[in-house]
PDB file with one MODEL, atoms N, CA, C and O in Angstrom:
MODEL        1
ATOM      1  N   MET A   1       5.620  -4.104  -6.006  1.00  0.00           N
ATOM      2  CA  MET A   1       5.170  -3.555  -4.393  1.00  0.00           C
ATOM      3  C   MET A   1       4.033  -3.756  -4.176  1.00  0.00           C
ATOM      4  O   MET A   1       3.736  -4.199  -3.067  1.00  0.00           O
ATOM      5  N   ALA A   2       2.902  -3.477  -5.250  1.00  0.00           N
ATOM      6  CA  ALA A   2       1.441  -3.829  -4.924  1.00  0.00           C
ATOM      7  C   ALA A   2       1.143  -5.043  -4.498  1.00  0.00           C
ATOM      8  O   ALA A   2       0.263  -5.202  -3.652  1.00  0.00           O
ATOM      9  N   GLY A   3       1.778  -5.986  -4.982  1.00  0.00           N
ATOM     10  CA  GLY A   3       1.566  -7.435  -4.785  1.00  0.00           C
ATOM     11  C   GLY A   3       1.907  -7.903  -3.336  1.00  0.00           C
ATOM     12  O   GLY A   3       1.286  -8.653  -2.583  1.00  0.00           O
ATOM     13  N   ASP A   4       3.205  -7.164  -3.157  1.00  0.00           N
ATOM     14  CA  ASP A   4       3.840  -7.283  -1.657  1.00  0.00           C
ATOM     15  C   ASP A   4       2.688  -6.520  -0.759  1.00  0.00           C
ATOM     16  O   ASP A   4       2.271  -7.080   0.255  1.00  0.00           O
ATOM     17  N   GLN A   5       2.384  -5.744  -0.996  1.00  0.00           N
ATOM     18  CA  GLN A   5       1.503  -4.953   0.143  1.00  0.00           C
ATOM     19  C   GLN A   5       0.308  -5.712   0.086  1.00  0.00           C
ATOM     20  O   GLN A   5      -0.193  -5.838   1.204  1.00  0.00           O
ATOM     21  N   ALA A   6      -0.427  -6.354  -0.978  1.00  0.00           N
ATOM     22  CA  ALA A   6      -1.505  -7.108  -0.667  1.00  0.00           C
ATOM     23  C   ALA A   6      -1.278  -8.340   0.212  1.00  0.00           C
ATOM     24  O   ALA A   6      -2.046  -8.732   1.091  1.00  0.00           O
ATOM     25  N   GLN A   7      -0.132  -8.888  -0.142  1.00  0.00           N
ATOM     26  CA  GLN A   7       0.176  -9.864   0.920  1.00  0.00           C
ATOM     27  C   GLN A   7       0.124  -9.554   2.263  1.00  0.00           C
ATOM     28  O   GLN A   7      -0.636 -10.150   3.026  1.00  0.00           O
ATOM     29  N   LEU A   8       1.006  -8.507   2.687  1.00  0.00           N
ATOM     30  CA  LEU A   8       1.135  -7.941   4.174  1.00  0.00           C
ATOM     31  C   LEU A   8      -0.565  -7.773   4.526  1.00  0.00           C
ATOM     32  O   LEU A   8      -0.938  -8.277   5.586  1.00  0.00           O
ATOM     33  N   VAL A   9      -1.364  -7.233   3.853  1.00  0.00           N
ATOM     34  CA  VAL A   9      -2.699  -6.740   4.454  1.00  0.00           C
ATOM     35  C   VAL A   9      -3.383  -8.322   4.617  1.00  0.00           C
ATOM     36  O   VAL A   9      -4.011  -8.544   5.652  1.00  0.00           O
ATOM     37  N   SER A  10      -3.279  -9.213   3.777  1.00  0.00           N
ATOM     38  CA  SER A  10      -3.680 -10.535   4.216  1.00  0.00           C
ATOM     39  C   SER A  10      -3.317 -11.080   5.372  1.00  0.00           C
ATOM     40  O   SER A  10      -4.085 -11.608   6.176  1.00  0.00           O
ATOM     41  N   LEU A  11      -1.958 -10.944   5.493  1.00  0.00           N
ATOM     42  CA  LEU A  11      -1.190 -11.653   6.830  1.00  0.00           C
ATOM     43  C   LEU A  11      -1.534 -10.824   7.846  1.00  0.00           C
ATOM     44  O   LEU A  11      -1.877 -11.538   8.789  1.00  0.00           O
ATOM     45  N   TYR A  12      -1.622  -9.587   8.150  1.00  0.00           N
ATOM     46  CA  TYR A  12      -2.160  -8.875   9.208  1.00  0.00           C
ATOM     47  C   TYR A  12      -3.400  -8.893   9.829  1.00  0.00           C
ATOM     48  O   TYR A  12      -3.683  -8.725  11.015  1.00  0.00           O
ATOM     49  N   LEU A  13      -4.375  -9.206   8.491  1.00  0.00           N
ATOM     50  CA  LEU A  13      -5.559  -9.204   8.894  1.00  0.00           C
ATOM     51  C   LEU A  13      -5.789 -11.120   9.301  1.00  0.00           C
ATOM     52  O   LEU A  13      -6.761 -11.441   9.985  1.00  0.00           O
ATOM     53  N   ARG A  14      -5.231 -11.735   9.016  1.00  0.00           N
ATOM     54  CA  ARG A  14      -5.058 -13.280   9.516  1.00  0.00           C
ATOM     55  C   ARG A  14      -4.788 -13.373  10.955  1.00  0.00           C
ATOM     56  O   ARG A  14      -5.431 -14.004  11.794  1.00  0.00           O
ATOM     57  N   ALA A  15      -3.295 -12.344  11.182  1.00  0.00           N
ATOM     58  CA  ALA A  15      -3.214 -12.313  12.576  1.00  0.00           C
ATOM     59  C   ALA A  15      -3.807 -11.683  13.439  1.00  0.00           C
ATOM     60  O   ALA A  15      -3.700 -11.998  14.624  1.00  0.00           O
ATOM     61  N   TYR A  16      -4.577 -10.633  13.021  1.00  0.00           N
ATOM     62  CA  TYR A  16      -5.235 -10.094  13.936  1.00  0.00           C
ATOM     63  C   TYR A  16      -6.656 -11.063  14.152  1.00  0.00           C
ATOM     64  O   TYR A  16      -7.201 -10.899  15.243  1.00  0.00           O
ATOM     65  N   GLN A  17      -7.223 -11.929  13.334  1.00  0.00           N
ATOM     66  CA  GLN A  17      -8.409 -12.878  13.550  1.00  0.00           C
ATOM     67  C   GLN A  17      -7.856 -13.550  14.392  1.00  0.00           C
ATOM     68  O   GLN A  17      -8.462 -13.650  15.458  1.00  0.00           O
ATOM     69  N   ALA A  18      -6.466 -14.293  14.258  1.00  0.00           N
ATOM     70  CA  ALA A  18      -6.064 -15.227  15.113  1.00  0.00           C
ATOM     71  C   ALA A  18      -5.914 -14.975  16.583  1.00  0.00           C
ATOM     72  O   ALA A  18      -6.347 -15.721  17.462  1.00  0.00           O
ATOM     73  N   PHE A  19      -5.113 -13.603  16.811  1.00  0.00           N
ATOM     74  CA  PHE A  19      -4.698 -13.084  18.080  1.00  0.00           C
ATOM     75  C   PHE A  19      -5.594 -11.831  18.683  1.00  0.00           C
ATOM     76  O   PHE A  19      -5.504 -11.425  19.842  1.00  0.00           O
ATOM     77  N   GLY A  20      -6.335 -11.382  17.832  1.00  0.00           N
ATOM     78  CA  GLY A  20      -6.971 -10.337  18.465  1.00  0.00           C
ATOM     79  C   GLY A  20      -6.243  -8.993  18.734  1.00  0.00           C
ATOM     80  O   GLY A  20      -6.836  -8.114  19.361  1.00  0.00           O
ATOM     81  N   ARG A  21      -5.065  -8.816  18.314  1.00  0.00           N
ATOM     82  CA  ARG A  21      -4.340  -7.586  18.594  1.00  0.00           C
ATOM     83  C   ARG A  21      -4.776  -6.413  17.471  1.00  0.00           C
ATOM     84  O   ARG A  21      -4.675  -6.486  16.246  1.00  0.00           O
ATOM     85  N   GLN A  22      -5.259  -5.386  18.233  1.00  0.00           N
ATOM     86  CA  GLN A  22      -5.612  -4.305  17.432  1.00  0.00           C
ATOM     87  C   GLN A  22      -4.316  -3.350  16.672  1.00  0.00           C
ATOM     88  O   GLN A  22      -4.516  -2.458  15.848  1.00  0.00           O
ATOM     89  N   ALA A  23      -2.903  -3.817  17.207  1.00  0.00           N
ATOM     90  CA  ALA A  23      -1.912  -3.521  16.311  1.00  0.00           C
ATOM     91  C   ALA A  23      -1.969  -3.924  14.754  1.00  0.00           C
ATOM     92  O   ALA A  23      -1.625  -3.224  13.802  1.00  0.00           O
ATOM     93  N   TYR A  24      -2.538  -5.352  14.732  1.00  0.00           N
ATOM     94  CA  TYR A  24      -2.151  -5.959  13.540  1.00  0.00           C
ATOM     95  C   TYR A  24      -3.184  -5.286  12.757  1.00  0.00           C
ATOM     96  O   TYR A  24      -2.811  -4.750  11.713  1.00  0.00           O
ATOM     97  N   LEU A  25      -4.691  -5.206  13.149  1.00  0.00           N
ATOM     98  CA  LEU A  25      -5.574  -4.275  12.512  1.00  0.00           C
ATOM     99  C   LEU A  25      -5.159  -3.116  12.074  1.00  0.00           C
ATOM    100  O   LEU A  25      -5.380  -2.823  10.899  1.00  0.00           O
ATOM    101  N   GLY A  26      -4.509  -2.268  12.886  1.00  0.00           N
ATOM    102  CA  GLY A  26      -4.187  -1.168  12.814  1.00  0.00           C
ATOM    103  C   GLY A  26      -3.080  -0.846  11.405  1.00  0.00           C
ATOM    104  O   GLY A  26      -3.048   0.048  10.559  1.00  0.00           O
ATOM    105  N   THR A  27      -2.318  -1.954  11.647  1.00  0.00           N
ATOM    106  CA  THR A  27      -1.220  -1.831  10.418  1.00  0.00           C
ATOM    107  C   THR A  27      -1.976  -2.109   9.126  1.00  0.00           C
ATOM    108  O   THR A  27      -1.722  -1.418   8.139  1.00  0.00           O
ATOM    109  N   ALA A  28      -2.914  -3.104   9.067  1.00  0.00           N
ATOM    110  CA  ALA A  28      -3.179  -3.714   7.888  1.00  0.00           C
ATOM    111  C   ALA A  28      -4.118  -2.381   7.161  1.00  0.00           C
ATOM    112  O   ALA A  28      -4.077  -2.176   5.948  1.00  0.00           O
ATOM    113  N   ARG A  29      -4.915  -1.573   8.073  1.00  0.00           N
ATOM    114  CA  ARG A  29      -5.627  -0.340   7.921  1.00  0.00           C
ATOM    115  C   ARG A  29      -4.501   0.560   6.974  1.00  0.00           C
ATOM    116  O   ARG A  29      -4.604   0.961   5.815  1.00  0.00           O
ATOM    117  N   SER A  30      -3.827   0.645   7.574  1.00  0.00           N
ATOM    118  CA  SER A  30      -2.465   1.695   7.179  1.00  0.00           C
ATOM    119  C   SER A  30      -1.883   1.357   5.831  1.00  0.00           C
ATOM    120  O   SER A  30      -1.457   2.233   5.078  1.00  0.00           O
ATOM    121  N   ILE A  31      -1.870   0.109   5.546  1.00  0.00           N
ATOM    122  CA  ILE A  31      -1.243  -0.614   4.327  1.00  0.00           C
ATOM    123  C   ILE A  31      -2.283  -0.100   3.349  1.00  0.00           C
ATOM    124  O   ILE A  31      -1.912   0.582   2.393  1.00  0.00           O
ATOM    125  N   LEU A  32      -3.754  -0.431   3.561  1.00  0.00           N
ATOM    126  CA  LEU A  32      -4.664  -0.089   2.734  1.00  0.00           C
ATOM    127  C   LEU A  32      -4.878   1.696   2.492  1.00  0.00           C
ATOM    128  O   LEU A  32      -5.172   2.213   1.414  1.00  0.00           O
ATOM    129  N   ALA A  33      -4.700   2.252   3.480  1.00  0.00           N
ATOM    130  CA  ALA A  33      -4.650   3.686   3.348  1.00  0.00           C
ATOM    131  C   ALA A  33      -3.520   4.232   2.136  1.00  0.00           C
ATOM    132  O   ALA A  33      -3.599   5.111   1.278  1.00  0.00           O
ATOM    133  N   TYR A  34      -2.440   3.252   2.519  1.00  0.00           N
ATOM    134  CA  TYR A  34      -1.370   3.769   1.268  1.00  0.00           C
ATOM    135  C   TYR A  34      -1.877   3.369  -0.144  1.00  0.00           C
ATOM    136  O   TYR A  34      -1.907   4.038  -1.176  1.00  0.00           O
ATOM    137  N   ILE A  35      -2.283   2.045   0.107  1.00  0.00           N
ATOM    138  CA  ILE A  35      -2.610   1.497  -1.308  1.00  0.00           C
ATOM    139  C   ILE A  35      -3.769   2.853  -1.818  1.00  0.00           C
ATOM    140  O   ILE A  35      -3.338   3.617  -2.682  1.00  0.00           O
ATOM    141  N   ASP A  36      -4.930   3.055  -1.370  1.00  0.00           N
ATOM    142  CA  ASP A  36      -5.652   4.031  -1.703  1.00  0.00           C
ATOM    143  C   ASP A  36      -5.289   5.215  -2.292  1.00  0.00           C
ATOM    144  O   ASP A  36      -5.805   5.756  -3.270  1.00  0.00           O
ATOM    145  N   GLU A  37      -3.902   5.758  -1.294  1.00  0.00           N
ATOM    146  CA  GLU A  37      -3.782   7.142  -1.653  1.00  0.00           C
ATOM    147  C   GLU A  37      -2.775   6.992  -2.891  1.00  0.00           C
ATOM    148  O   GLU A  37      -2.894   7.667  -3.914  1.00  0.00           O
ATOM    149  N   VAL A  38      -1.965   6.220  -2.728  1.00  0.00           N
ATOM    150  CA  VAL A  38      -0.648   6.156  -3.651  1.00  0.00           C
ATOM    151  C   VAL A  38      -1.076   5.281  -5.023  1.00  0.00           C
ATOM    152  O   VAL A  38      -0.931   5.749  -6.152  1.00  0.00           O
ATOM    153  N   LEU A  39      -1.634   3.917  -4.755  1.00  0.00           N
ATOM    154  CA  LEU A  39      -1.396   3.248  -5.901  1.00  0.00           C
ATOM    155  C   LEU A  39      -2.796   3.102  -6.621  1.00  0.00           C
ATOM    156  O   LEU A  39      -2.874   2.469  -7.675  1.00  0.00           O
ATOM    157  N   TRP A  40      -3.538   3.499  -6.232  1.00  0.00           N
ATOM    158  CA  TRP A  40      -5.334   3.434  -6.576  1.00  0.00           C
ATOM    159  C   TRP A  40      -5.333   4.536  -7.853  1.00  0.00           C
ATOM    160  O   TRP A  40      -4.721   5.580  -7.628  1.00  0.00           O
ATOM    161  N   ASP A  41      -5.911   4.402  -9.057  1.00  0.00           N
ATOM    162  CA  ASP A  41      -6.052   5.100 -10.051  1.00  0.00           C
ATOM    163  C   ASP A  41      -7.696   5.089 -10.095  1.00  0.00           C
ATOM    164  O   ASP A  41      -8.282   4.132 -10.600  1.00  0.00           O
ATOM    165  N   ARG A  42      -8.301   6.042  -9.619  1.00  0.00           N
ATOM    166  CA  ARG A  42      -9.545   6.037  -9.515  1.00  0.00           C
ATOM    167  C   ARG A  42     -10.432   6.426 -10.916  1.00  0.00           C
ATOM    168  O   ARG A  42     -11.629   6.159 -11.024  1.00  0.00           O
ATOM    169  N   ASP A  43      -9.723   7.024 -11.842  1.00  0.00           N
ATOM    170  CA  ASP A  43      -9.894   7.524 -12.879  1.00  0.00           C
ATOM    171  C   ASP A  43     -10.119   6.060 -13.875  1.00  0.00           C
ATOM    172  O   ASP A  43     -11.106   5.831 -14.575  1.00  0.00           O
ATOM    173  N   ARG A  44      -9.142   5.349 -13.737  1.00  0.00           N
ATOM    174  CA  ARG A  44      -9.296   4.057 -14.565  1.00  0.00           C
ATOM    175  C   ARG A  44      -9.586   2.713 -13.906  1.00  0.00           C
ATOM    176  O   ARG A  44      -9.581   1.648 -14.525  1.00  0.00           O
ATOM    177  N   GLY A  45      -9.837   2.842 -12.608  1.00  0.00           N
ATOM    178  CA  GLY A  45     -10.144   1.461 -11.597  1.00  0.00           C
ATOM    179  C   GLY A  45      -9.359   0.532 -11.742  1.00  0.00           C
ATOM    180  O   GLY A  45      -9.810  -0.553 -12.107  1.00  0.00           O
ATOM    181  N   PHE A  46      -7.957   0.694 -11.500  1.00  0.00           N
ATOM    182  CA  PHE A  46      -7.101  -0.094 -11.236  1.00  0.00           C
ATOM    183  C   PHE A  46      -5.814   0.248 -10.215  1.00  0.00           C
ATOM    184  O   PHE A  46      -5.616   1.402  -9.836  1.00  0.00           O
ATOM    185  N   PHE A  47      -5.169  -0.596  -9.909  1.00  0.00           N
ATOM    186  CA  PHE A  47      -3.616  -0.241  -9.351  1.00  0.00           C
ATOM    187  C   PHE A  47      -2.615  -0.001  -9.866  1.00  0.00           C
ATOM    188  O   PHE A  47      -2.375  -0.752 -10.811  1.00  0.00           O
ATOM    189  N   TYR A  48      -1.880   0.746  -9.665  1.00  0.00           N
ATOM    190  CA  TYR A  48      -0.574   0.909 -10.141  1.00  0.00           C
ATOM    191  C   TYR A  48       0.298  -0.208  -9.496  1.00  0.00           C
ATOM    192  O   TYR A  48      -0.121  -0.898  -8.567  1.00  0.00           O
ATOM    193  N   SER A  49       1.593  -0.351 -10.068  1.00  0.00           N
ATOM    194  CA  SER A  49       2.245  -2.005  -9.978  1.00  0.00           C
ATOM    195  C   SER A  49       3.369  -1.490  -8.844  1.00  0.00           C
ATOM    196  O   SER A  49       3.782  -2.471  -8.226  1.00  0.00           O
ATOM    197  N   SER A  50       3.973  -0.266  -8.398  1.00  0.00           N
ATOM    198  CA  SER A  50       4.877   0.033  -7.515  1.00  0.00           C
ATOM    199  C   SER A  50       4.955   1.463  -7.368  1.00  0.00           C
ATOM    200  O   SER A  50       4.195   2.211  -7.983  1.00  0.00           O
ATOM    201  N   GLN A  51       5.832   1.867  -6.588  1.00  0.00           N
ATOM    202  CA  GLN A  51       6.320   3.426  -6.206  1.00  0.00           C
ATOM    203  C   GLN A  51       7.703   3.114  -6.057  1.00  0.00           C
ATOM    204  O   GLN A  51       7.990   2.126  -5.382  1.00  0.00           O
ATOM    205  N   GLU A  52       8.645   3.826  -6.600  1.00  0.00           N
ATOM    206  CA  GLU A  52      10.400   3.629  -6.149  1.00  0.00           C
ATOM    207  C   GLU A  52      10.440   3.828  -5.027  1.00  0.00           C
ATOM    208  O   GLU A  52       9.576   4.445  -4.405  1.00  0.00           O
ATOM    209  N   SER A  53      11.579   3.282  -4.501  1.00  0.00           N
ATOM    210  CA  SER A  53      11.936   3.110  -3.167  1.00  0.00           C
ATOM    211  C   SER A  53      12.823   4.444  -2.808  1.00  0.00           C
ATOM    212  O   SER A  53      13.746   4.551  -3.615  1.00  0.00           O
ATOM    213  N   ASP A  54      12.811   5.281  -2.024  1.00  0.00           N
ATOM    214  CA  ASP A  54      13.820   6.515  -1.513  1.00  0.00           C
ATOM    215  C   ASP A  54      13.610   6.525  -0.186  1.00  0.00           C
ATOM    216  O   ASP A  54      12.672   7.074   0.392  1.00  0.00           O
ATOM    217  N   PRO A  55      14.581   5.850   0.340  1.00  0.00           N
ATOM    218  CA  PRO A  55      15.024   5.947   1.905  1.00  0.00           C
ATOM    219  C   PRO A  55      14.883   7.446   2.653  1.00  0.00           C
ATOM    220  O   PRO A  55      14.418   7.785   3.741  1.00  0.00           O
ATOM    221  N   ALA A  56      15.506   8.176   1.549  1.00  0.00           N
ATOM    222  CA  ALA A  56      15.637   9.611   2.319  1.00  0.00           C
ATOM    223  C   ALA A  56      14.345  10.480   2.043  1.00  0.00           C
ATOM    224  O   ALA A  56      14.172  11.587   2.552  1.00  0.00           O
ATOM    225  N   TYR A  57      13.633   9.987   1.354  1.00  0.00           N
ATOM    226  CA  TYR A  57      12.192  10.560   1.367  1.00  0.00           C
ATOM    227  C   TYR A  57      11.275  10.374   2.553  1.00  0.00           C
ATOM    228  O   TYR A  57      10.725  11.284   3.174  1.00  0.00           O
ATOM    229  N   TYR A  58      11.178   9.052   2.793  1.00  0.00           N
ATOM    230  CA  TYR A  58      10.502   8.376   3.733  1.00  0.00           C
ATOM    231  C   TYR A  58      11.324   8.310   5.360  1.00  0.00           C
ATOM    232  O   TYR A  58      10.933   7.550   6.246  1.00  0.00           O
ATOM    233  N   ALA A  59      12.322   9.107   5.495  1.00  0.00           N
ATOM    234  CA  ALA A  59      12.870   9.354   6.678  1.00  0.00           C
ATOM    235  C   ALA A  59      12.384  10.627   6.922  1.00  0.00           C
ATOM    236  O   ALA A  59      12.544  10.916   8.108  1.00  0.00           O
ATOM    237  N   LEU A  60      11.811  11.575   6.227  1.00  0.00           N
ATOM    238  CA  LEU A  60      11.682  12.941   6.452  1.00  0.00           C
ATOM    239  C   LEU A  60      10.525  12.802   7.226  1.00  0.00           C
ATOM    240  O   LEU A  60       9.844  11.777   7.219  1.00  0.00           O
ATOM    241  N   ASP A  61      10.239  13.961   8.006  1.00  0.00           N
ATOM    242  CA  ASP A  61       8.935  14.033   8.663  1.00  0.00           C
ATOM    243  C   ASP A  61       7.714  14.957   7.822  1.00  0.00           C
ATOM    244  O   ASP A  61       8.043  15.517   6.776  1.00  0.00           O
ATOM    245  N   ALA A  62       6.520  15.062   8.258  1.00  0.00           N
ATOM    246  CA  ALA A  62       5.332  15.518   7.694  1.00  0.00           C
ATOM    247  C   ALA A  62       5.824  16.774   6.650  1.00  0.00           C
ATOM    248  O   ALA A  62       5.663  16.819   5.430  1.00  0.00           O
ATOM    249  N   GLN A  63       6.532  17.858   7.609  1.00  0.00           N
ATOM    250  CA  GLN A  63       6.858  19.047   6.896  1.00  0.00           C
ATOM    251  C   GLN A  63       8.108  18.667   5.882  1.00  0.00           C
ATOM    252  O   GLN A  63       8.092  19.188   4.767  1.00  0.00           O
ATOM    253  N   GLY A  64       8.863  18.047   6.126  1.00  0.00           N
ATOM    254  CA  GLY A  64       9.969  17.564   4.961  1.00  0.00           C
ATOM    255  C   GLY A  64       9.283  17.038   3.684  1.00  0.00           C
ATOM    256  O   GLY A  64       9.679  17.404   2.577  1.00  0.00           O
ATOM    257  N   ARG A  65       7.965  15.938   3.876  1.00  0.00           N
ATOM    258  CA  ARG A  65       7.729  15.430   2.786  1.00  0.00           C
ATOM    259  C   ARG A  65       7.022  16.342   2.062  1.00  0.00           C
ATOM    260  O   ARG A  65       7.016  16.129   0.849  1.00  0.00           O
ATOM    261  N   ALA A  66       6.311  17.477   2.526  1.00  0.00           N
ATOM    262  CA  ALA A  66       5.667  18.477   1.852  1.00  0.00           C
ATOM    263  C   ALA A  66       6.326  19.343   0.899  1.00  0.00           C
ATOM    264  O   ALA A  66       5.730  19.791  -0.081  1.00  0.00           O
ATOM    265  N   GLU A  67       7.859  19.655   1.225  1.00  0.00           N
ATOM    266  CA  GLU A  67       8.741  20.292   0.530  1.00  0.00           C
ATOM    267  C   GLU A  67       9.412  19.491  -0.327  1.00  0.00           C
ATOM    268  O   GLU A  67      10.285  20.078  -0.966  1.00  0.00           O
ATOM    269  N   ARG A  68       9.247  18.010  -0.606  1.00  0.00           N
ATOM    270  CA  ARG A  68       9.959  17.310  -1.491  1.00  0.00           C
ATOM    271  C   ARG A  68       9.037  16.212  -2.191  1.00  0.00           C
ATOM    272  O   ARG A  68       8.165  15.507  -1.683  1.00  0.00           O
ATOM    273  N   GLN A  69       9.477  16.274  -3.476  1.00  0.00           N
ATOM    274  CA  GLN A  69       8.500  15.447  -4.266  1.00  0.00           C
ATOM    275  C   GLN A  69       8.466  13.984  -4.038  1.00  0.00           C
ATOM    276  O   GLN A  69       9.532  13.370  -3.984  1.00  0.00           O
ATOM    277  N   ALA A  70       7.383  13.399  -3.906  1.00  0.00           N
ATOM    278  CA  ALA A  70       7.211  11.749  -3.356  1.00  0.00           C
ATOM    279  C   ALA A  70       7.684  10.937  -4.616  1.00  0.00           C
ATOM    280  O   ALA A  70       7.401  11.305  -5.756  1.00  0.00           O
ATOM    281  N   PRO A  71       8.360   9.900  -4.364  1.00  0.00           N
ATOM    282  CA  PRO A  71       9.182   9.271  -5.474  1.00  0.00           C
ATOM    283  C   PRO A  71       8.164   8.673  -6.529  1.00  0.00           C
ATOM    284  O   PRO A  71       6.970   8.504  -6.282  1.00  0.00           O
ATOM    285  N   TYR A  72       8.668   8.423  -7.524  1.00  0.00           N
ATOM    286  CA  TYR A  72       8.137   7.906  -8.699  1.00  0.00           C
ATOM    287  C   TYR A  72       7.190   6.450  -8.606  1.00  0.00           C
ATOM    288  O   TYR A  72       7.449   5.282  -8.318  1.00  0.00           O
ATOM    289  N   VAL A  73       6.031   7.153  -8.990  1.00  0.00           N
ATOM    290  CA  VAL A  73       4.990   5.770  -9.056  1.00  0.00           C
ATOM    291  C   VAL A  73       4.862   5.098 -10.575  1.00  0.00           C
ATOM    292  O   VAL A  73       4.418   5.655 -11.579  1.00  0.00           O
ATOM    293  N   ASP A  74       5.381   3.738 -10.456  1.00  0.00           N
ATOM    294  CA  ASP A  74       5.112   3.065 -11.915  1.00  0.00           C
ATOM    295  C   ASP A  74       3.660   2.948 -11.922  1.00  0.00           C
ATOM    296  O   ASP A  74       2.973   2.509 -10.999  1.00  0.00           O
ATOM    297  N   LYS A  75       3.175   3.470 -13.277  1.00  0.00           N
ATOM    298  CA  LYS A  75       1.676   3.153 -13.400  1.00  0.00           C
ATOM    299  C   LYS A  75       1.213   2.251 -14.189  1.00  0.00           C
ATOM    300  O   LYS A  75       0.059   2.249 -14.618  1.00  0.00           O
ATOM    301  N   THR A  76       2.058   1.428 -14.439  1.00  0.00           N
ATOM    302  CA  THR A  76       1.903   0.087 -15.382  1.00  0.00           C
ATOM    303  C   THR A  76       1.008  -0.940 -14.498  1.00  0.00           C
ATOM    304  O   THR A  76       0.921  -1.242 -13.308  1.00  0.00           O
ATOM    305  N   LEU A  77       0.380  -1.317 -15.738  1.00  0.00           N
ATOM    306  CA  LEU A  77      -1.179  -2.182 -15.083  1.00  0.00           C
ATOM    307  C   LEU A  77      -0.616  -3.796 -15.527  1.00  0.00           C
ATOM    308  O   LEU A  77      -0.303  -4.319 -16.597  1.00  0.00           O
ATOM    309  N   TYR A  78      -0.673  -4.249 -14.123  1.00  0.00           N
ATOM    310  CA  TYR A  78      -0.196  -5.750 -14.223  1.00  0.00           C
ATOM    311  C   TYR A  78      -1.559  -6.500 -13.510  1.00  0.00           C
ATOM    312  O   TYR A  78      -2.123  -6.179 -12.464  1.00  0.00           O
ATOM    313  N   THR A  79      -1.875  -7.585 -14.425  1.00  0.00           N
ATOM    314  CA  THR A  79      -3.299  -7.962 -13.960  1.00  0.00           C
ATOM    315  C   THR A  79      -2.933  -9.000 -12.436  1.00  0.00           C
ATOM    316  O   THR A  79      -3.675  -9.102 -11.459  1.00  0.00           O
ATOM    317  N   GLU A  80      -1.898  -9.514 -12.587  1.00  0.00           N
ATOM    318  CA  GLU A  80      -1.782 -10.423 -11.299  1.00  0.00           C
ATOM    319  C   GLU A  80      -1.854  -9.516  -9.966  1.00  0.00           C
ATOM    320  O   GLU A  80      -2.471  -9.763  -8.930  1.00  0.00           O
ATOM    321  N   ARG A  81      -1.018  -8.347 -10.293  1.00  0.00           N
ATOM    322  CA  ARG A  81      -0.745  -7.688  -8.854  1.00  0.00           C
ATOM    323  C   ARG A  81      -2.148  -6.759  -8.640  1.00  0.00           C
ATOM    324  O   ARG A  81      -2.242  -6.251  -7.523  1.00  0.00           O
ATOM    325  N   ASN A  82      -3.025  -6.540  -9.403  1.00  0.00           N
ATOM    326  CA  ASN A  82      -4.318  -6.049  -9.503  1.00  0.00           C
ATOM    327  C   ASN A  82      -5.315  -6.890  -8.687  1.00  0.00           C
ATOM    328  O   ASN A  82      -5.804  -6.493  -7.629  1.00  0.00           O
ATOM    329  N   ALA A  83      -5.560  -7.991  -9.210  1.00  0.00           N
ATOM    330  CA  ALA A  83      -6.233  -9.343  -8.479  1.00  0.00           C
ATOM    331  C   ALA A  83      -5.720  -9.714  -7.064  1.00  0.00           C
ATOM    332  O   ALA A  83      -6.445 -10.286  -6.249  1.00  0.00           O
ATOM    333  N   ALA A  84      -4.293  -9.323  -6.782  1.00  0.00           N
ATOM    334  CA  ALA A  84      -4.058  -9.674  -5.394  1.00  0.00           C
ATOM    335  C   ALA A  84      -4.387  -8.530  -4.255  1.00  0.00           C
ATOM    336  O   ALA A  84      -4.631  -8.721  -3.063  1.00  0.00           O
ATOM    337  N   VAL A  85      -4.318  -7.219  -5.013  1.00  0.00           N
ATOM    338  CA  VAL A  85      -4.847  -6.359  -4.055  1.00  0.00           C
ATOM    339  C   VAL A  85      -5.957  -6.424  -4.086  1.00  0.00           C
ATOM    340  O   VAL A  85      -6.374  -6.612  -2.944  1.00  0.00           O
ATOM    341  N   ALA A  86      -7.010  -6.353  -5.049  1.00  0.00           N
ATOM    342  CA  ALA A  86      -8.255  -6.551  -4.900  1.00  0.00           C
ATOM    343  C   ALA A  86      -8.792  -7.690  -3.912  1.00  0.00           C
ATOM    344  O   ALA A  86      -9.687  -7.459  -3.100  1.00  0.00           O
ATOM    345  N   SER A  87      -8.113  -9.065  -4.059  1.00  0.00           N
ATOM    346  CA  SER A  87      -8.371 -10.038  -3.204  1.00  0.00           C
ATOM    347  C   SER A  87      -8.266  -9.664  -1.542  1.00  0.00           C
ATOM    348  O   SER A  87      -9.000 -10.076  -0.644  1.00  0.00           O
ATOM    349  N   ALA A  88      -7.101  -8.742  -1.447  1.00  0.00           N
ATOM    350  CA  ALA A  88      -6.923  -8.249   0.064  1.00  0.00           C
ATOM    351  C   ALA A  88      -8.130  -7.786   0.665  1.00  0.00           C
ATOM    352  O   ALA A  88      -8.557  -8.022   1.796  1.00  0.00           O
ATOM    353  N   TYR A  89      -8.705  -6.974  -0.406  1.00  0.00           N
ATOM    354  CA  TYR A  89      -9.896  -6.004   0.152  1.00  0.00           C
ATOM    355  C   TYR A  89     -11.026  -6.991   0.670  1.00  0.00           C
ATOM    356  O   TYR A  89     -11.887  -6.470   1.378  1.00  0.00           O
ATOM    357  N   MET A  90     -11.122  -8.179   0.442  1.00  0.00           N
ATOM    358  CA  MET A  90     -11.851  -9.168   0.662  1.00  0.00           C
ATOM    359  C   MET A  90     -12.108  -9.602   2.121  1.00  0.00           C
ATOM    360  O   MET A  90     -12.824 -10.574   2.359  1.00  0.00           O
TER     361      MET A  90
ENDMDL
END
C-alpha cells in the first residue's frame, strides 16, 4: 500500500503541474496526510508497508470510526516502499 500511495502522490502532483486543477493538489495533500498519520513511524524514521483493507471501517462516518478500532497496520520495513514514499515528498 505504501508504494501505491507514493505513486498516486506523484501522479496527482504531475497532473496538478500539467493542468493546474486544485483538486489534484488537494488529493495529493490528502494522501500525504494519510501517510503521515497512519504509515509514518516517527520514532524509527521509516514508513510502514501497509494497512489492512476493511471496507466496513472506511464506510463509517467520523463518529463511527471513533467507536471502532482502525484496521491493522503492517509495521514491516521494506526498503523499496520507503524509497518510493520518500521520493514522493520531493
